[in-house]
C-alpha positions in Angstrom: 59.6 175.0 -22.0 61.3 177.0 -19.3 62.1 176.5 -15.6 59.6 178.1 -13.1 60.0 179.2 -9.6 57.8 179.5 -6.5 58.6 180.6 -2.9 60.0 177.2 -2.0 60.3 175.3 -5.2 62.3 175.2 -8.4 60.3 173.6 -11.2 62.7 172.3 -13.9 61.9 170.4 -17.1 61.8 166.7 -16.4 64.8 164.6 -17.4 64.1 160.9 -16.9 67.8 160.0 -16.8 68.4 162.5 -14.1 65.2 162.3 -12.1 64.1 158.6 -12.3 66.2 157.6 -9.2 64.6 160.2 -6.9 61.1 159.8 -8.4 61.2 156.1 -8.0 60.4 156.6 -4.3 57.1 157.9 -5.4 56.3 155.6 -8.4 57.4 152.5 -6.4 55.2 153.3 -3.4 51.9 151.3 -3.5 50.1 153.7 -1.2 50.9 156.6 -3.5 49.1 154.7 -6.3 45.8 154.8 -4.5 44.4 157.2 -7.1 47.1 156.7 -9.8 46.0 155.0 -13.0 49.2 153.0 -13.6 50.8 150.1 -11.8 53.6 150.4 -9.3 57.0 150.4 -11.0 59.2 147.7 -9.5 62.6 149.3 -10.1 64.3 152.5 -11.2 64.6 151.3 -14.8 60.8 150.8 -14.9 60.3 154.3 -13.5 62.7 155.7 -16.1 60.8 154.0 -18.9 57.5 155.3 -17.6 58.7 158.8 -17.3 60.3 158.7 -20.8 57.2 157.4 -22.4 54.9 160.0 -20.7 57.3 162.8 -21.6 57.4 161.7 -25.3 53.6 161.5 -25.4 52.9 165.0 -23.9 55.5 166.9 -26.0 57.9 167.4 -23.1 55.4 169.4 -20.9 56.4 168.0 -17.5 58.2 169.8 -14.7 60.1 168.1 -11.8 59.7 169.7 -8.4 62.8 170.5 -6.3 62.5 171.8 -2.8 65.2 174.3 -2.2 68.0 173.9 -1.3 67.8 170.3 -2.5 68.3 169.3 -6.1 66.5 165.9 -6.1 63.0 165.7 -7.7 60.3 165.2 -5.1 57.4 165.2 -7.5 56.2 166.4 -10.9 53.4 168.3 -12.6 52.6 168.5 -16.3 50.3 167.5 -19.1 48.8 164.3 -20.3 49.6 163.0 -23.8 48.4 165.2 -26.6 44.9 164.1 -27.7 44.8 166.5 -30.6 42.6 169.1 -28.9 43.3 172.6 -27.4 42.0 171.5 -24.0 44.9 169.6 -22.3 44.8 167.2 -19.4 46.8 168.1 -16.4 48.4 165.7 -13.9 50.6 165.9 -10.8 52.1 163.9 -8.0 54.4 164.3 -5.1 56.1 161.8 -2.7 54.2 160.9 0.4 56.8 162.3 2.8 55.9 165.8 1.3 52.2 165.5 1.6 50.4 168.1 3.8 53.0 170.8 3.3 51.1 172.8 0.5 54.0 172.2 -2.0 51.9 171.0 -4.9 49.3 173.7 -4.2 52.1 176.2 -4.4 53.3 174.8 -7.8 50.0 174.3 -9.5 48.9 178.0 -10.0 52.3 178.9 -11.4 52.3 176.0 -13.9 48.6 176.5 -14.9 49.2 180.2 -15.5 52.2 179.4 -17.6 50.4 176.7 -19.7 47.4 178.9 -20.4 49.7 181.6 -21.8 51.0 179.1 -24.4 49.7 179.2 -28.0 47.4 176.3 -28.8 46.3 175.7 -25.2 42.8 177.0 -24.7 42.2 175.3 -21.4 43.5 172.7 -18.9 41.5 170.1 -17.0 42.3 167.5 -14.3 40.3 164.4 -13.5 40.3 163.9 -9.7 38.7 161.2 -7.6 36.0 162.7 -5.4 37.7 161.2 -2.3 41.1 162.6 -3.2 40.6 165.8 -1.2 44.3 166.7 -1.4 44.3 166.9 -5.2 41.0 168.7 -5.2 42.6 171.3 -3.0 45.6 171.6 -5.4 43.2 172.2 -8.3 41.3 174.9 -6.4 44.6 176.6 -5.6 45.2 176.8 -9.3 41.7 178.3 -9.8 40.3 175.3 -11.5 36.5 174.8 -11.1 34.3 171.7 -11.3 32.9 171.3 -14.8 31.6 167.7 -15.0 31.8 164.2 -13.5 33.0 160.9 -14.9 32.8 157.4 -13.7 36.1 155.7 -12.7 36.8 152.0 -12.4 39.5 150.7 -10.0 40.6 147.1 -9.6 38.0 146.4 -6.9 35.4 149.2 -7.0 33.9 152.0 -9.1 34.0 155.6 -8.1 33.6 159.1 -9.6 36.0 161.7 -10.8 35.5 165.5 -10.8 36.6 167.3 -14.0 38.3 170.4 -12.6 39.1 172.9 -15.4 40.1 176.4 -16.3 40.0 178.2 -19.6 42.7 180.6 -20.9 40.0 183.1 -21.8 36.9 182.3 -19.8 33.7 183.0 -21.7 30.1 182.4 -20.5 28.5 179.6 -22.5 25.2 180.4 -24.4 23.6 177.1 -23.4 23.5 176.4 -19.6 21.9 172.9 -19.6 20.2 170.4 -21.8 17.0 168.8 -20.5 15.1 166.2 -22.4 11.3 166.4 -22.0 9.1 163.4 -21.4 5.3 163.5 -22.1 3.6 161.1 -19.7 0.1 160.3 -18.3 1.0 160.6 -14.6 3.7 163.2 -13.8 4.0 162.3 -10.1 4.2 158.5 -10.7 6.9 159.0 -13.4 9.0 161.2 -11.2 8.7 158.8 -8.3 10.0 155.9 -10.5 12.8 157.9 -12.0 13.9 159.2 -8.7 14.0 155.7 -7.3 15.9 154.2 -10.2 18.3 157.1 -11.2 18.8 158.8 -7.8 17.8 162.2 -9.3 16.2 165.0 -7.2 12.8 166.8 -7.6 13.7 170.4 -8.4 10.1 171.5 -8.5 6.6 170.5 -9.7 3.6 172.6 -10.8 -0.1 171.9 -10.2 -2.0 169.5 -7.9 -1.9 166.9 -9.3 1.2 168.1 -11.0 1.1 168.8 -14.8 4.8 169.6 -15.0 7.9 168.7 -12.9 11.6 169.1 -13.3 14.1 166.5 -12.1 17.8 167.4 -11.5 20.8 165.2 -11.5 21.8 167.1 -8.3 20.1 169.1 -5.7 21.5 172.5 -6.8 19.8 175.2 -8.7 20.3 175.0 -12.4 21.3 171.3 -12.3 20.8 169.6 -15.7 18.1 166.9 -15.7 14.7 165.9 -17.1 11.4 167.8 -17.6 8.3 165.7 -17.2 4.9 167.0 -18.5 1.4 165.7 -18.5 -0.2 164.8 -21.9 -3.1 163.1 -23.4 -2.7 159.6 -24.8 -2.7 160.9 -28.4 0.0 163.5 -27.6 2.6 161.0 -26.3 5.4 160.1 -28.7 7.8 157.6 -27.3 11.4 158.7 -27.2 14.8 157.5 -26.0 16.6 159.0 -23.0 20.3 158.1 -22.4 21.6 158.5 -18.9 25.2 158.3 -17.7 25.6 157.0 -14.2 28.5 157.0 -11.8 27.5 153.9 -9.9 27.6 150.2 -11.0 25.1 149.6 -13.8 23.8 146.4 -12.1 22.7 148.5 -9.1 20.5 150.7 -11.4 19.2 147.5 -13.1 18.1 146.1 -9.7 16.3 149.4 -8.9 14.5 149.3 -12.2 13.3 145.8 -11.6 12.2 146.7 -8.0 10.3 149.8 -9.4 8.3 147.4 -11.7 9.6 148.8 -14.9 10.0 146.7 -18.1 13.7 145.9 -18.7 14.4 145.5 -22.4 18.0 144.2 -22.0 20.1 143.0 -19.1 23.3 144.8 -18.3 26.0 144.0 -20.8 29.6 145.1 -21.3 30.2 147.2 -24.4 33.5 147.4 -26.5 33.7 151.2 -25.7 34.4 150.3 -22.0 30.9 150.9 -20.6 28.2 148.5 -19.2 24.6 149.2 -20.4 21.0 148.2 -20.2 17.6 149.6 -21.1 14.2 149.8 -19.6 10.9 151.4 -20.6 8.5 153.7 -18.8 4.7 152.9 -19.0 4.2 155.2 -22.0 6.9 153.4 -24.0 9.8 155.9 -23.4 13.1 154.0 -23.5 15.7 154.8 -20.9 19.3 153.7 -21.8 21.6 153.4 -18.8 25.3 153.8 -19.5 27.5 153.0 -16.5 31.1 152.2 -15.8 32.6 148.8 -16.8 32.9 146.3 -14.0 36.1 146.2 -12.0 38.5 143.7 -13.4 39.3 142.1 -10.0 
C-alpha cells in the first residue's frame, strides 16, 4: 500500500500509534457519530484500539488524510474488513472542523481509482444513509452510482442506506430486473391493496377494466416490482412473494390490517436481524414482509 497525493492532501498509510491522538478528536465527537456505526471512544487509548482492530480486519487498506503543510491526521478513508469477496466495502470520515471544504471529495476519487487497479478487487461499495448528503456527494465525486437500498437501524429510529458502488471493469448486466407475477381475479383491487400496504407505485395498467398492471418499487422507469394479471379461478396458483421494506415492519402490518387483508403471523423478530410477518391476498397468495429489526432503545 502506497502513499497517495491530491492537490491539498497527503494520504499516508494509517498508523494507529502515530495517528490515534489526532484522530481521537473525530472518534470522540458525539456529533460526528450521527451516521457512524460504532460508539464514541472515550479516550485516545480507545481510539487506538479501534483503529488497530479495523486496520487488522481490512488487511491494512486505510489511509490517513493530512492537510498540507500539516502532518496530523484530520480524517481517514479505506476499506471495511475483508468479507471474502472481490467487492469491497469503502468507508471514510473527517473531523467536523474540516466539513464543507471538499477535502474528502478530493481524496475519494484518488483512493477509489487506486483500489480498483488492485488485483482481487473487482468493485467497491459504500453504504450511506439517505440523509447523509455530504457523504453522498463524496461518493459521487468518486464516480460511485446508486445500486441498491438497505434498511438501517439506529438506537432510536430506522432509516435507509443507499448502496453506492463502482466496478473496476463496468459491464452491463444481462438481467435488468426481476418481477414476480401474480394471477388474480381483480387486477385493480389487488393493485390498490398492494399500493396501500407496500407503498409501491402503479407503473402502468392495460385494459378497462385492467387485465394487466405493473407495480414498481419506485416511480422511475425500469423500476423492479410486481406484475399483476387477470386470470380465471382455475388458472390461479397461490404463490409466495417476499418483500424487503425500509420502514418499520409494524407500520406495514398496520396497513395490511387496515386494508382488510388476512394476516397469517404477527410481526416477530428473527435471529438474522430482521422483523417479519405475512399476510395473504384474496386468491391465497402469501406476502412475506421482511423489515429492519426494531431500534434497541
